[in-house]
C-alpha positions, -999 to +999 in steps of 0.1 A: +530-326-488+544-347-464+513-337-439+492-349-465+508-379-466+504-381-426+468-376-426+460-396-457+479-421-449+494-419-493+520-436-501+548-424-527+573-444-548+607-447-539+617-422-567+596-395-556+607-399-522+645-396-536+632-367-553+618-350-519+651-358-500+632-384-478+658-412-494+692-414-503+683-433-536+660-456-553+680-477-574+664-507-591+654-538-568+684-554-595+708-529-579+697-523-546+718-549-527+753-534-549+743-501-540+736-506-503+769-525-500+785-496-520+768-470-492+777-490-464+815-490-480+819-456-480+804-453-445+828-480-428+857-458-447+851-428-425+871-425-392+848-437-366+854-404-344+840-384-375+811-406-375+806-406-338+807-362-339+784-365-369+756-387-355+756-367-322+753-334-339+723-359-356+714-367-324+714-332-309+694-317-337+666-335-339+662-336-299+665-300-301+634-300-332+614-324-307+619-355-324+615-374-288+586-356-276+566-365-308+572-398-310+560-400-272+529-386-285+529-409-310+529-436-288+504-429-265+476-415-293+487-454-310+476-467-275+442-445-272+430-456-310+433-489-307+407-483-276+386-465-302+355-483-319+371-486-354+404-500-336+385-525-321+371-533-355+403-536-371+415-559-346+379-579-347+389-581-386+423-590-385+416-620-360+382-632-386+398-626-420+439-624-412+460-591-409+466-586-444+425-589-456+418-564-426+444-541-438+427-543-474+391-540-458+404-506-440+429-494-470+403-502-500+380-472-499+405-449-503+418-467-533+449-475-520+453-511-505+482-533-518+517-516-527+505-494-549+516-454-548+490-430-546+504-409-574+510-377-551 
Protein backbone atom coordinates (compact mmCIF):
# COMPACT_ATOMS: atom_id res chain seq x y z
CA UNK A 1 0.00 0.00 0.00
CA UNK A 2 2.90 2.38 0.57
CA UNK A 3 3.56 2.41 -3.19
CA UNK A 4 -0.02 3.50 -3.75
CA UNK A 5 0.57 6.33 -1.28
CA UNK A 6 3.60 7.45 -3.29
CA UNK A 7 1.55 7.51 -6.49
CA UNK A 8 -1.51 9.22 -5.02
CA UNK A 9 -0.18 11.36 -2.17
CA UNK A 10 -2.81 9.85 0.13
CA UNK A 11 -2.34 10.36 3.85
CA UNK A 12 -2.80 7.90 6.68
CA UNK A 13 -3.41 8.48 10.36
CA UNK A 14 -0.74 8.10 13.00
CA UNK A 15 -2.54 4.98 14.26
CA UNK A 16 -2.44 3.46 10.77
CA UNK A 17 1.26 4.35 10.44
CA UNK A 18 1.96 2.58 13.75
CA UNK A 19 -0.09 -0.44 12.67
CA UNK A 20 1.92 -0.67 9.43
CA UNK A 21 5.24 -0.34 11.26
CA UNK A 22 5.98 3.11 9.84
CA UNK A 23 5.84 4.73 13.29
CA UNK A 24 6.84 3.54 16.75
CA UNK A 25 3.43 4.41 18.21
CA UNK A 26 0.59 6.88 17.84
CA UNK A 27 -0.15 8.37 21.27
CA UNK A 28 -2.98 10.78 21.90
CA UNK A 29 -1.89 14.41 21.39
CA UNK A 30 -2.09 15.08 25.14
CA UNK A 31 0.34 12.19 25.78
CA UNK A 32 2.82 12.97 23.01
CA UNK A 33 5.33 14.98 25.06
CA UNK A 34 5.40 12.44 27.88
CA UNK A 35 5.77 9.47 25.48
CA UNK A 36 8.53 11.26 23.59
CA UNK A 37 10.43 12.02 26.79
CA UNK A 38 10.16 8.38 27.90
CA UNK A 39 11.52 7.17 24.58
CA UNK A 40 14.39 9.67 24.65
CA UNK A 41 15.25 8.63 28.22
CA UNK A 42 15.35 4.97 27.21
CA UNK A 43 17.62 5.72 24.25
CA UNK A 44 19.88 7.92 26.40
CA UNK A 45 20.25 5.07 28.91
CA UNK A 46 21.93 2.88 26.30
CA UNK A 47 25.74 2.77 26.22
CA UNK A 48 26.99 5.19 23.58
CA UNK A 49 29.14 2.53 21.89
CA UNK A 50 26.04 0.33 21.44
CA UNK A 51 24.11 3.25 19.93
CA UNK A 52 26.98 3.98 17.54
CA UNK A 53 27.15 0.36 16.40
CA UNK A 54 23.37 0.14 15.97
CA UNK A 55 23.39 3.35 13.93
CA UNK A 56 26.23 2.10 11.74
CA UNK A 57 24.38 -1.18 11.17
CA UNK A 58 21.21 0.71 10.16
CA UNK A 59 23.21 3.00 7.87
CA UNK A 60 24.89 0.00 6.22
CA UNK A 61 21.52 -1.66 5.58
CA UNK A 62 20.10 1.54 4.09
CA UNK A 63 23.18 2.05 1.96
CA UNK A 64 23.02 -1.51 0.64
CA UNK A 65 19.35 -1.13 -0.20
CA UNK A 66 20.04 1.87 -2.43
CA UNK A 67 18.52 4.61 -0.29
CA UNK A 68 21.20 7.14 -1.28
CA UNK A 69 20.53 6.52 -4.96
CA UNK A 70 16.78 6.86 -4.41
CA UNK A 71 17.31 10.17 -2.60
CA UNK A 72 19.51 11.47 -5.41
CA UNK A 73 17.02 10.45 -8.09
CA UNK A 74 14.13 11.97 -6.11
CA UNK A 75 16.03 15.26 -5.85
CA UNK A 76 16.65 15.30 -9.60
CA UNK A 77 13.00 14.47 -10.34
CA UNK A 78 11.83 17.20 -7.95
CA UNK A 79 13.98 19.69 -9.83
CA UNK A 80 12.60 18.53 -13.16
CA UNK A 81 8.99 18.65 -11.90
CA UNK A 82 9.41 22.27 -10.86
CA UNK A 83 10.05 23.17 -14.52
CA UNK A 84 6.96 21.51 -15.99
CA UNK A 85 3.75 23.35 -16.85
CA UNK A 86 2.20 21.99 -13.64
CA UNK A 87 5.16 23.14 -11.56
CA UNK A 88 5.05 26.64 -13.03
CA UNK A 89 1.26 26.80 -12.51
CA UNK A 90 1.67 25.83 -8.83
CA UNK A 91 4.30 28.53 -8.26
CA UNK A 92 2.08 31.13 -9.95
CA UNK A 93 -0.90 30.05 -7.83
CA UNK A 94 1.20 30.25 -4.66
CA UNK A 95 2.46 33.70 -5.60
CA UNK A 96 -1.06 34.95 -6.28
CA UNK A 97 -3.03 33.21 -3.49
CA UNK A 98 -0.42 32.05 -0.97
CA UNK A 99 1.13 28.63 -0.44
CA UNK A 100 -1.67 27.14 1.67
CA UNK A 101 -4.33 28.02 -0.89
CA UNK A 102 -2.15 26.72 -3.72
CA UNK A 103 -1.82 23.38 -1.92
CA UNK A 104 -5.58 23.34 -1.33
CA UNK A 105 -6.24 24.10 -5.01
CA UNK A 106 -3.83 21.32 -6.03
CA UNK A 107 -5.26 18.72 -3.64
CA UNK A 108 -9.02 19.44 -3.69
CA UNK A 109 -9.69 17.53 -6.93
CA UNK A 110 -8.44 14.39 -5.15
CA UNK A 111 -10.67 14.94 -2.13
CA UNK A 112 -7.77 15.21 0.30
CA UNK A 113 -7.14 18.90 0.80
CA UNK A 114 -6.01 19.65 4.34
CA UNK A 115 -4.92 17.32 7.09
CA UNK A 116 -7.59 14.70 6.61
CA UNK A 117 -6.66 11.11 5.93
CA UNK A 118 -7.74 9.11 2.95
CA UNK A 119 -9.16 6.26 4.98
CA UNK A 120 -6.72 3.89 3.26
